[in-house]
N, C-alpha and C positions, 0 to 999 in steps of 0.2 A: 246801255252803252253810251247813249247821248249824255246822260248825267255824269258818268264816270269820265268821259272825255273832257267835259267842261270843267269839272272839279279838279281833274289832274292838271289841266292847263293853268288854272288859277293857283293851285298848290301842288307843284310837282313832287314835293317831299312826301306826300301821303302814300303809304304803302297799303297792302291788302287790308290789314286790320283797321287802319284809320278810315279808309274808304268804306269798309263794311259798316263801321259805326256811323259814319256820316249819312250813308244811304238809309240806314234804319232810323236815324233821327229825322229823316225827311219822309218817314212812313212808307218806305220801299223795303219791304221785309225780305231780306236776302241773308244768306250765310256766307262765310268767308270763302268757301269752296267755289261758289258761283262767281263771286267777285274775282277770285284768282283766275278762273277759267276765262272770264270776259277780258281781263287785263292781258292774258296770254294771247287771246285771239286778236286783240288790238295792237299787240306788240309794245306795251308800255310797262314800266316798272317805276317805283320811286327812284328819284334821281341818284341816290347814293350807290346802288349797284350798277347804274347806267342802263338806259332803256334798251329793250330788245330789238329796236330798229337798228342797233349797233352791235351786231354779232361778229366777233373776230374770227379769223381763220389762222390757226397756229402755224400753217405752212407759209403764210405770207410775211414778207418783210415789214417790220414796224419801224417807222421813221421817228426821229426825236422831235420834241416840241421846240419850235424855233422862236416863238413870239414873246417869251418871258422877258420883260424889260425893254422890249423893242418899241420905238416911237413910230407910229404909223403916220406918215407925213404927206402921202400923195396917192392918187388913184392907181390901181393895179400893182401897188406894192404888195398887198396881201389880199387874196381871195379866201373866202370861207365856204364850205359846203356841208350839207347835212341832209338827213331824211326825216320826214315826219309823217304821222298818220292823218289821213283826211277821211272823215266819215261820209258815207253815202246813205241813201234810203232805198234798199237795205245795203249792208256791207260796208266796205272801206277801200280806200286807195292809199298809195304811198306817193308822197311828193318829195322831190329832190330839188334843191335850188343852189345856185352858185352866186354868191354875193360879194361885192367889193367892200372890204372892211372899212376903208377910209370914208367912203361916201354913203354906204348902206345901199348902193344901187344893185338891184337884182339883175345880173347879166343874163342868166338863162335859168330855165326850170323845166321839169318834165314830170308827168304822172305815170304810174304803173299800177296794175293790180297784183303784181308779184314783186318780190324783193330781190330779183336777180340783178346782175350788174348792168344790164343793157340800157336801162333808162338813165342810169348815172353816166354811162359813156356818151349817150346822146346829148345830155345836158353839157357835159364837159366839151364835147366836140363843137357844139354850137357856140359856147363861150370862147374857145380858143380860135375859132374861125374869125372872131371879131377883134379880140384883144389878147394880150399875154400878161400873166402875172409874174412878179418876182418869186412869190411864195404862194402855195395853196395849202390852207390848213383844214384838216378834217378830224373826225374821230377815228377810231381803229376798226370801224365796220369793215367786213370782208369786201364790200363793194369798193371801198376806197383804198384798201391795201392790195387789191387784185393787181396782177401784173399788167393787165390791159389798161387799167386806170392810171397807175403810177408810170407805166411806160409812155403813155400819151403825154403826160406832164414832162417827163425827162426829155422826150424828143423835142419839146419846145424850150428846153433850157430852164424850166421852172424848178425851184426847190420845193421839197415836200415836207410839211410839218404835220404832226399828229398829236392830238390831245393825250394826256395821261389817262390811264384806265379809270373810269368812274368820275372824271373831272369834267362835268358838263359845262362848267363856266369857263373853261379854256376857250370855248367857241361862243362866247356870250352874245355877240351881236346877232348871230343867226338864230340863237335861242329866242332872243327878243323878237326877231322877225316872225318866227312861228306863232308866238302869242298874238302879235298884231294881225297876221293873216287870219287866224282862227276867230278872234273877237270881231274883226271888222268885215269879214267875208264868210267864212265857212259856217259859223254858228247862226248866220242870218238866213241860210238857205238849206233846203234838203235836196242835195244833188240826186237825181234819179238815174243818171247815166254818166259814163266817162266823158262823153261828148259835152254834156251840160257842165260837168265840173271843169273841163278844159276851157270852155267858153267863159264861164264865170271867173275863173282864176286869171285868164288872159286879160280880161277887163280890169280885174283888181290890181294885178301887177303893173299894168299901164298907169293906173291911178297912183299906186304906191310910188313908182319911180318918178312920175312927172308932175303930180299934183299934191302929194301929201308932204306937208312941211314938217321938219323935225327940229325940235328945240336944240338937240345936240349938234345940229348942223347950222346953227345960227339962223334958224327958221327958213332954211332953204330946202329945196327938194333934193332927193338923191341924184336925180339926173343933172340938176344945175351944178352940183358939186363935182360929180363924176366927169362931166364934160367941160371942165375948166374953172369951176368955182373953187373957193377956198373956205374951209371951216373957220 
């Protein structure tokens, strides 16, 4: 699972067949059925069908994508949210984050060992207690289309935007965040408990927000831009 996670993060277009061939080329003798089973357990698929961390609910309202052609010009104009898989030793967790699109500042995040909506509501509640967005963009996962989640946003006067089905790059900045978190933090440690994972990620996100300089932000930190700087 470790190898699949790392290779998927490097090359998310790889499906079951390509990952099977890659693992066999690395002298890990597996068949496609085992790779398929492991990918299902991890909640990942190649990007073209959209990852299984994003399972829609047909009974929930789907909102249109609002960001096409929009210029993002100031903090809290657009927030983005998504869920990703975080490996442990053994097992895995799910991480949700809410990020300001303009500054890349991570406003809030939560971990869970299940995919229910509650940890997403906790992250959203924490973010909204501090600041308010004009728009929040997500994919069409059932957690984000749930009435509890969308209702919380509507109560604050925020508009809701959702990616097109299978279009992972509609939410490109948070996809880049996941790659950064995994390469700079998750892959360097074997979390042995939820508590350890939370402590490590708390330290990392503090570093990411306040000490990690971004070329796309004119070599400023997300916090510097979010709290009054300009790109």
